NUMIPA-989450 format. One record per residue (C-alpha): residue number from 0; x, y, z. Coordinates in steps of 0.02 Angstrom, whole numbers, always signed. Layout:
BEGIN
{torba=NUM | east=X | north=Y | up=Z}
...
***
This chain:
BEGIN
{torba=0 | east=+1587 | north=+351 | up=+279}
{torba=1 | east=+1606 | north=+493 | up=+337}
{torba=2 | east=+1455 | north=+605 | up=+435}
{torba=3 | east=+1448 | north=+769 | up=+415}
{torba=4 | east=+1388 | north=+908 | up=+541}
{torba=5 | east=+1242 | north=+984 | up=+456}
{torba=6 | east=+1245 | north=+1130 | up=+580}
{torba=7 | east=+1400 | north=+1192 | up=+475}
{torba=8 | east=+1312 | north=+1167 | up=+290}
{torba=9 | east=+1309 | north=+1355 | up=+265}
{torba=10 | east=+1458 | north=+1361 | up=+287}
{torba=11 | east=+1527 | north=+1249 | up=+167}
{torba=12 | east=+1672 | north=+1312 | up=+40}
{torba=13 | east=+1636 | north=+1268 | up=-135}
{torba=14 | east=+1795 | north=+1279 | up=-188}
{torba=15 | east=+1953 | north=+1211 | up=-70}
{torba=16 | east=+2135 | north=+1300 | up=-69}
{torba=17 | east=+2267 | north=+1176 | up=-164}
{torba=18 | east=+2400 | north=+1125 | up=-62}
{torba=19 | east=+2408 | north=+1130 | up=+140}
{torba=20 | east=+2273 | north=+1234 | up=+215}
{torba=21 | east=+2191 | north=+1262 | up=+396}
{torba=22 | east=+2021 | north=+1231 | up=+359}
{torba=23 | east=+1910 | north=+1100 | up=+476}
{torba=24 | east=+1911 | north=+930 | up=+414}
{torba=25 | east=+1729 | north=+916 | up=+427}
{torba=26 | east=+1707 | north=+1077 | up=+309}
{torba=27 | east=+1828 | north=+997 | up=+192}
{torba=28 | east=+1718 | north=+856 | up=+192}
{torba=29 | east=+1557 | north=+933 | up=+178}
{torba=30 | east=+1638 | north=+1035 | up=+6}
{torba=31 | east=+1671 | north=+860 | up=-62}
{torba=32 | east=+1506 | north=+781 | up=-23}
{torba=33 | east=+1417 | north=+936 | up=-95}
{torba=34 | east=+1521 | north=+945 | up=-255}
{torba=35 | east=+1482 | north=+750 | up=-280}
{torba=36 | east=+1318 | north=+778 | up=-254}
{torba=37 | east=+1293 | north=+929 | up=-377}
{torba=38 | east=+1406 | north=+826 | up=-503}
{torba=39 | east=+1282 | north=+684 | up=-493}
{torba=40 | east=+1118 | north=+785 | up=-532}
{torba=41 | east=+1211 | north=+898 | up=-675}
{torba=42 | east=+1267 | north=+713 | up=-771}
{torba=43 | east=+1099 | north=+634 | up=-726}
{torba=44 | east=+1001 | north=+790 | up=-804}
{torba=45 | east=+1122 | north=+782 | up=-934}
{torba=46 | east=+1129 | north=+592 | up=-986}
{torba=47 | east=+1030 | north=+507 | up=-881}
{torba=48 | east=+1046 | north=+390 | up=-720}
{torba=49 | east=+1097 | north=+226 | up=-801}
{torba=50 | east=+1246 | north=+294 | up=-920}
{torba=51 | east=+1334 | north=+391 | up=-764}
{torba=52 | east=+1475 | north=+324 | up=-706}
{torba=53 | east=+1583 | north=+343 | up=-538}
{torba=54 | east=+1712 | north=+387 | up=-652}
{torba=55 | east=+1608 | north=+534 | up=-734}
{torba=56 | east=+1546 | north=+605 | up=-569}
{torba=57 | east=+1723 | north=+613 | up=-492}
{torba=58 | east=+1781 | north=+690 | up=-646}
{torba=59 | east=+1642 | north=+825 | up=-631}
{torba=60 | east=+1657 | north=+862 | up=-463}
{torba=61 | east=+1845 | north=+874 | up=-453}
{torba=62 | east=+1878 | north=+738 | up=-327}
{torba=63 | east=+1979 | north=+594 | up=-327}
{torba=64 | east=+1873 | north=+416 | up=-337}
{torba=65 | east=+1940 | north=+366 | up=-155}
{torba=66 | east=+1833 | north=+518 | up=-90}
{torba=67 | east=+1689 | north=+465 | up=-190}
{torba=68 | east=+1697 | north=+307 | up=-81}
{torba=69 | east=+1736 | north=+415 | up=+78}
{torba=70 | east=+1564 | north=+470 | up=+63}
{torba=71 | east=+1433 | north=+342 | up=-26}
{torba=72 | east=+1453 | north=+162 | up=-52}
{torba=73 | east=+1403 | north=+172 | up=-236}
{torba=74 | east=+1314 | north=+260 | up=-377}
{torba=75 | east=+1140 | north=+220 | up=-307}
{torba=76 | east=+1177 | north=+287 | up=-132}
{torba=77 | east=+1257 | north=+439 | up=-203}
{torba=78 | east=+1097 | north=+474 | up=-309}
{torba=79 | east=+979 | north=+428 | up=-177}
{torba=80 | east=+1077 | north=+569 | up=-48}
{torba=81 | east=+1054 | north=+693 | up=-202}
{torba=82 | east=+863 | north=+640 | up=-207}
{torba=83 | east=+841 | north=+668 | up=-33}
{torba=84 | east=+910 | north=+836 | up=-45}
{torba=85 | east=+799 | north=+881 | up=-199}
{torba=86 | east=+640 | north=+814 | up=-106}
{torba=87 | east=+664 | north=+914 | up=+46}
{torba=88 | east=+661 | north=+1084 | up=-68}
{torba=89 | east=+517 | north=+1027 | up=-154}
{torba=90 | east=+421 | north=+981 | up=-8}
{torba=91 | east=+474 | north=+1120 | up=+104}
{torba=92 | east=+436 | north=+1245 | up=-46}
{torba=93 | east=+239 | north=+1164 | up=-70}
{torba=94 | east=+195 | north=+1183 | up=+112}
{torba=95 | east=+259 | north=+1371 | up=+111}
{torba=96 | east=+163 | north=+1401 | up=-55}
{torba=97 | east=+8 | north=+1315 | up=-7}
{torba=98 | east=-3 | north=+1416 | up=+172}
{torba=99 | east=-58 | north=+1576 | up=+74}
{torba=100 | east=-249 | north=+1628 | up=+115}
{torba=101 | east=-367 | north=+1682 | up=-15}
{torba=102 | east=-502 | north=+1588 | up=-123}
{torba=103 | east=-477 | north=+1404 | up=-178}
{torba=104 | east=-428 | north=+1480 | up=-344}
{torba=105 | east=-322 | north=+1609 | up=-283}
{torba=106 | east=-233 | north=+1496 | up=-162}
{torba=107 | east=-209 | north=+1363 | up=-328}
{torba=108 | east=-139 | north=+1489 | up=-447}
{torba=109 | east=-25 | north=+1544 | up=-326}
{torba=110 | east=+39 | north=+1374 | up=-257}
{torba=111 | east=+43 | north=+1320 | up=-450}
{torba=112 | east=+133 | north=+1458 | up=-530}
{torba=113 | east=+251 | north=+1471 | up=-382}
{torba=114 | east=+283 | north=+1280 | up=-405}
{torba=115 | east=+320 | north=+1285 | up=-581}
{torba=116 | east=+436 | north=+1445 | up=-567}
{torba=117 | east=+537 | north=+1347 | up=-435}
{torba=118 | east=+552 | north=+1186 | up=-550}
{torba=119 | east=+596 | north=+1323 | up=-714}
{torba=120 | east=+731 | north=+1401 | up=-585}
{torba=121 | east=+812 | north=+1227 | up=-547}
{torba=122 | east=+806 | north=+1133 | up=-723}
{torba=123 | east=+915 | north=+984 | up=-673}
{torba=124 | east=+822 | north=+964 | up=-497}
{torba=125 | east=+655 | north=+947 | up=-604}
{torba=126 | east=+730 | north=+834 | up=-743}
{torba=127 | east=+794 | north=+710 | up=-597}
{torba=128 | east=+645 | north=+714 | up=-503}
{torba=129 | east=+533 | north=+696 | up=-640}
{torba=130 | east=+619 | north=+597 | up=-764}
{torba=131 | east=+735 | north=+505 | up=-676}
{torba=132 | east=+700 | north=+443 | up=-514}
{torba=133 | east=+606 | north=+305 | up=-592}
{torba=134 | east=+780 | north=+240 | up=-691}
{torba=135 | east=+865 | north=+218 | up=-511}
{torba=136 | east=+750 | north=+90 | up=-456}
{torba=137 | east=+627 | north=+25 | up=-309}
{torba=138 | east=+689 | north=+135 | up=-160}
{torba=139 | east=+707 | north=+288 | up=-270}
{torba=140 | east=+520 | north=+243 | up=-322}
{torba=141 | east=+467 | north=+234 | up=-128}
{torba=142 | east=+555 | north=+401 | up=-92}
{torba=143 | east=+468 | north=+479 | up=-237}
{torba=144 | east=+292 | north=+409 | up=-188}
{torba=145 | east=+324 | north=+486 | up=-16}
{torba=146 | east=+359 | north=+647 | up=-72}
{torba=147 | east=+193 | north=+639 | up=-179}
{torba=148 | east=+88 | north=+594 | up=-28}
{torba=149 | east=+149 | north=+738 | up=+56}
{torba=150 | east=+92 | north=+840 | up=-77}
{torba=151 | east=-78 | north=+768 | up=-63}
{torba=152 | east=-92 | north=+821 | up=+104}
{torba=153 | east=-69 | north=+1002 | up=+76}
{torba=154 | east=-211 | north=+964 | up=-53}
{torba=155 | east=-320 | north=+890 | up=+56}
{torba=156 | east=-273 | north=+1017 | up=+187}
{torba=157 | east=-323 | north=+1170 | up=+42}
{torba=158 | east=-497 | north=+1059 | up=+2}
{torba=159 | east=-535 | north=+1063 | up=+193}
{torba=160 | east=-524 | north=+1253 | up=+184}
{torba=161 | east=-631 | north=+1256 | up=+13}
{torba=162 | east=-767 | north=+1147 | up=+91}
{torba=163 | east=-769 | north=+1262 | up=+258}
{torba=164 | east=-796 | north=+1411 | up=+129}
{torba=165 | east=-934 | north=+1332 | up=+36}
{torba=166 | east=-818 | north=+1304 | up=-128}
{torba=167 | east=-826 | north=+1115 | up=-142}
{torba=168 | east=-783 | north=+955 | up=-8}
{torba=169 | east=-643 | north=+897 | up=+89}
{torba=170 | east=-555 | north=+776 | up=-29}
{torba=171 | east=-486 | north=+591 | up=+36}
{torba=172 | east=-315 | north=+557 | up=+42}
{torba=173 | east=-347 | north=+441 | up=-106}
{torba=174 | east=-423 | north=+575 | up=-211}
{torba=175 | east=-287 | north=+705 | up=-176}
{torba=176 | east=-164 | north=+555 | up=-246}
{torba=177 | east=-270 | north=+571 | up=-390}
{torba=178 | east=-256 | north=+755 | up=-409}
{torba=179 | east=-68 | north=+752 | up=-382}
{torba=180 | east=-50 | north=+584 | up=-509}
{torba=181 | east=-129 | north=+716 | up=-649}
{torba=182 | east=-32 | north=+842 | up=-609}
{torba=183 | east=+131 | north=+771 | up=-594}
{torba=184 | east=+109 | north=+686 | up=-769}
{torba=185 | east=+71 | north=+844 | up=-836}
{torba=186 | east=+218 | north=+921 | up=-776}
{torba=187 | east=+330 | north=+752 | up=-846}
{torba=188 | east=+256 | north=+770 | up=-1004}
{torba=189 | east=+298 | north=+948 | up=-1013}
{torba=190 | east=+465 | north=+912 | up=-966}
{torba=191 | east=+494 | north=+767 | up=-1089}
{torba=192 | east=+443 | north=+847 | up=-1226}
{torba=193 | east=+487 | north=+1036 | up=-1221}
{torba=194 | east=+611 | north=+1050 | up=-1067}
{torba=195 | east=+594 | north=+1136 | up=-903}
{torba=196 | east=+587 | north=+1315 | up=-990}
{torba=197 | east=+415 | north=+1259 | up=-1051}
{torba=198 | east=+346 | north=+1205 | up=-884}
{torba=199 | east=+253 | north=+1386 | up=-865}
{torba=200 | east=+159 | north=+1355 | up=-1019}
{torba=201 | east=+45 | north=+1239 | up=-941}
{torba=202 | east=+9 | north=+1342 | up=-786}
{torba=203 | east=-153 | north=+1393 | up=-847}
{torba=204 | east=-211 | north=+1204 | up=-875}
{torba=205 | east=-125 | north=+1149 | up=-717}
{torba=206 | east=-234 | north=+1284 | up=-608}
{torba=207 | east=-402 | north=+1244 | up=-691}
{torba=208 | east=-374 | north=+1048 | up=-662}
{torba=209 | east=-338 | north=+1080 | up=-482}
{torba=210 | east=-480 | north=+1207 | up=-452}
{torba=211 | east=-592 | north=+1081 | up=-530}
{torba=212 | east=-536 | north=+939 | up=-414}
{torba=213 | east=-556 | north=+1050 | up=-270}
{torba=214 | east=-725 | north=+1118 | up=-300}
{torba=215 | east=-817 | north=+968 | up=-369}
{torba=216 | east=-949 | north=+890 | up=-270}
{torba=217 | east=-899 | north=+696 | up=-243}
{torba=218 | east=-1020 | north=+566 | up=-261}
{torba=219 | east=-1060 | north=+477 | up=-114}
{torba=220 | east=-979 | north=+302 | up=-93}
{torba=221 | east=-1134 | north=+179 | up=-156}
{torba=222 | east=-1181 | north=+33 | up=-46}
{torba=223 | east=-1116 | north=-133 | up=-68}
{torba=224 | east=-1218 | north=-253 | up=-141}
{torba=225 | east=-1220 | north=-415 | up=-60}
{torba=226 | east=-1133 | north=-558 | up=-181}
{torba=227 | east=-1243 | north=-630 | up=-310}
{torba=228 | east=-1295 | north=-822 | up=-272}
{torba=229 | east=-1251 | north=-954 | up=-393}
{torba=230 | east=-1369 | north=-1062 | up=-450}
{torba=231 | east=-1349 | north=-1229 | up=-380}
{torba=232 | east=-1317 | north=-1371 | up=-536}
{torba=233 | east=-1438 | north=-1517 | up=-529}
{torba=234 | east=-1379 | north=-1682 | up=-484}
{torba=235 | east=-1442 | north=-1774 | up=-644}
{torba=236 | east=-1328 | north=-1913 | up=-603}
{torba=237 | east=-1441 | north=-1952 | up=-452}
{torba=238 | east=-1589 | north=-1971 | up=-573}
{torba=239 | east=-1539 | north=-2088 | up=-712}
{torba=240 | east=-1708 | north=-2113 | up=-763}
{torba=241 | east=-1750 | north=-1914 | up=-800}
{torba=242 | east=-1604 | north=-1919 | up=-895}
{torba=243 | east=-1643 | north=-2062 | up=-1008}
{torba=244 | east=-1819 | north=-2005 | up=-1047}
{torba=245 | east=-1737 | north=-1834 | up=-1101}
{torba=246 | east=-1630 | north=-1914 | up=-1200}
{torba=247 | east=-1762 | north=-2031 | up=-1287}
{torba=248 | east=-1862 | north=-1878 | up=-1353}
***
């Protein structure tokens, strides 16, 4: 499979000229790869991951099937490459949005609104990440979880700032993952039921939940009680006379 020089990614032509040309072969390969990835994302968003075939992908991308195998071993490898690009975009945007200054509520509203607006602007990306990643199997789920963990660490950092300002206390990474899980489930449900255009309708609810988690005083972890001792069974077999006396009453 061909390796592409990432430094030339901004120079990749979207449409290649027909017939002979003098384009750098790496740029040609990069263009083909990008079109294949875009085609896969579009098709998965439209039809779901299981229904998409390699034939569908190359037809949408306008390439030969041989070209697909120059870049990817199979459909899953192509999907994982597309998912990697999606997650890189979401993680970078999340880090940038969470880095603003302000009160906890202001930062939550800015970051949550910005994140939902980003998803609305990339509807296919939103569907692939939230609705279809699970369908592609364990490796895809693992990568999605890694992204959620990065989101959780952004929330930990925000909670640390809230604690320093006297607005709450610093969350553990586990508690932050619970926040991410709740927010992502809300996004998943809205996408599934109403589509990407409806995501901004839940912004107020998303902000309220995020603020509630970040400003709550979490209870301390109670000390563990020692395990209860099991009552010992009386050995009646060793005292046959006592057993007979009980039975004779």
